[in-house]
C-alpha positions, 0 to 999 in steps of 0.5 A, a space after each residue: 534600375 529607372 527611377 519609375 522602378 524604384 518609385 513603384 517598388 516603394 509603392 508596393 512595399 509601403 501598401 504591403 506594410 499597411 495592408 498588414 498592418 491594418 488587419 489581425 486574426 484572433 485565434 479561438 485560443 486567445 483574447 486580443 486587446 485592442 489599443 490606440 495611443 495606449 488607451 483600450 479601444 475594445 476587447 474580446 474579439 471574436 475569433 477571425 479576422 479583424 481590422 484595425 489603423 495601422 502605426 495607430 493602433 496595436 493589439 495584445 494577445 493573451 491567453 484564453 485557455 485554462 492555466 494551471 498555477 502550481 504553487 511550492 509548498 506552503 507551510 499553515 498552522 492548525 488551531 493547535 498550533 501545529 505546522 502542516 505542509 500543503 502543496 497545492 494547485 490552482 486551475 483558472 482562466 481570464 474571465 474579463 480581460 479589461 479588468 485583467 489587464 488594468 490588474 496586472 498589466 496583461 502579465 500572467 507571473 503577475 496574475 499568479 503571484 497575486 492569485 497565489 497570495 489570495 489562495 494562501 491567505 484562504 488556506 491559512 484561514 482554513 487550516 488555522 481553524 481545523 485541527 491535524 486529524 480534520 484537515 489530513 483526512 476528514 474534511 478536505 472537501 469542505 476545506 476546498 469547497 469554502 476556499 474557493 468560494 471565498 476566493 472567488 470573490 477576491 479574485 474578480 478585482 483581477 478579472 480572473 475566474 477560478 476553475 478549480 483549486 485542489 490540494 495535491 498533498 497534506 504532510 506533518 513536518 519531517 521532525 513530526 512525522 519521523 516522531 509520528 512513524 516511530 510511535 506507530 511503528 513501536 505500537 505496531 511492534 508491541 501488537 505483533 509481539 502481543 499476537 505472537 505470545 498469544 499464538 505461542 500459548 495457543 499452541 503450547 495448549 494444543 501441544 499439550 493437549 495432543 500429548 496428552 491424548 497421545 499418551 492416553 491414546 498409547 496407554 488404551 492401545 497397550 491395556 488392549 494389547 496386553 488383554 489380548 496377549 494374556 487372553 491369547 497365552 491362556 488360549 495357547 495354554 489351555 491348548 498345550 495342557 489339552 494336547 501335552 494331557 493326552 500323553 505325559 510321557 511325550 510332553 516331558 520328552 518334547 520339554 527336554 528336547 527344548 532344555 536341550 536346545 536352549 542349552 546346546 544353542 553354541 558350539 562353545 556351550 559346555 554343560 557339566 553334570 552327573 551322568 546319571 542327572 535327570 537331564 539325561 534321562 531320555 538319552 540313557 534309554 536310547 530312544 523315545 518312548 
């Protein structure tokens, strides 16, 4: 390769380097800080193509989106000096690029660490002035509103804007929650036992009432049946008397046949009587009258 070709190749490489080093592109999802010898020369450039001095000036890119601080569970004391475990998260974004860089060096991890300290102090103050019942159920929205209002003032020194603060969970410590659950379980067991006892008592009352009604119904039915049976027997006796009264001798003969049937109902039946016994009256005559 000739010297002239090497020269022009070096010129081309240098030109490409100068051109690429003299411009930068800003994405809509980011913030850009322009430095010259370590000093801030410009911030918050609009999305698009921008120019800078190669080598002399440099660019730092920061995330302009809403970021999330998902903090680990923290323990806070209530006004009753009882521990509660709080799990929360914070939504935040960069509001002032210059202030943010000077406060954190442009490092998100530093910003989140300082933001976590501010939120923890705010929560400690809020929980320390309320009871367990208030922080668990009654005043959570009020706590978060007060916290966000107070913390927003403090994070301005970090160049940060608080978008939202939310508590995901508020729990009692395990030993306390176990004790509470045991009391709740005992109370529910006692209530269930009381309800069962009342139910058994009502069941016995209903059963006793049903038995009494059944006995009354059976007694009334037996009474009515006996009454009807007595009336039937009386009517039958009346009919028999009227029928047999027309021929007394035939009635006596019929009654004797009934006695014979009952007395000699089985082959092994034996009866020992005098031949002139009244029972054989109609046998001696040989035929019915």
